[in-house]
N, C-alpha and C positions, 0 to 999 in steps of 0.2 A: 924327223922323229922316227926312231926305229921301231920295229915290231916287238922288240924285247923290252921296251920301256915299261917299268913297273907302274901300276896305278897306285895312287896315294891310298894308304889304309888308315882308317880312323880307329884308334886303339883303346879309347876309353868311352864308357857309357856317358860320362859327363860331357865330353866333347860332342858325341853324337846327339845328345839332347840339345845342346847349344845350336848345333847346325840345323836341327829340325825346327827349333824355335825361330830361327832366322829364315825359314822358308824351305829348307831341304825336305825331300820326300824319301821315305824308306821304301825301297823296291826290291823285289826278289826277281832275279834274272837268270836265264839259262846261259851257261858258258861252255866252252869246250871241256872243262873239267867238272861240270855239274852245276847245281844251283848255287848261286852266290847272292849275297845281300849287299846293297849299296845305298848310300844317302846321296841322291842326285841333287846337285852336280858335284858333290864334294869328294866322294871316294868310297872304297869298299869298307864294310864292317864285317867282323866275324859273326858266325852263327850265334855264339854266346851273347854278343852285344845286341844282335837283332832280337833274340829271345827276351832279353832284359827290357828292350824298348817295347816289345809287344805286350809285356805284362803291365805296362803303365796305362792307367785309365785315360790319360791325355793323348795317347797315340791310338788313332782310330783309322779303320779302313776308309779309303777315299772313294769308294764306289766306282772302281775302275772298269767294271763290267767284263773283265776277262772271262771269268766263269762265275755263274750265279752262286753267291754265298761263299766264294773262295777268292778273297782279295789277295793281290800281290803288290798292292800299293797302299802305303799308310802315311798319314799326315799327323802333325802335332796339332792338337786342339787345345788352345788356352782357355782361360775362364771367359774371355770376351768373344771367342770365335763362334760363329753360327754353326748349327749342326750340319 
């Protein structure tokens, strides 16, 4: 694998929601070109898609503990998921 291999990008909100329902986690990470959003382990999402996901009441911080009150990790919470 070469260093120039592009990461897979998730290009629709609908696909991002499906991946999160399947267990994916939305995370904000630092990269050489600044902050980026990813659904781990599936691929990168644009800031627009990340913002759309964060507006949803079923996407909640996962209490990652990086900085108190400032989460960088979010999970999908369905109707039957515990708090």
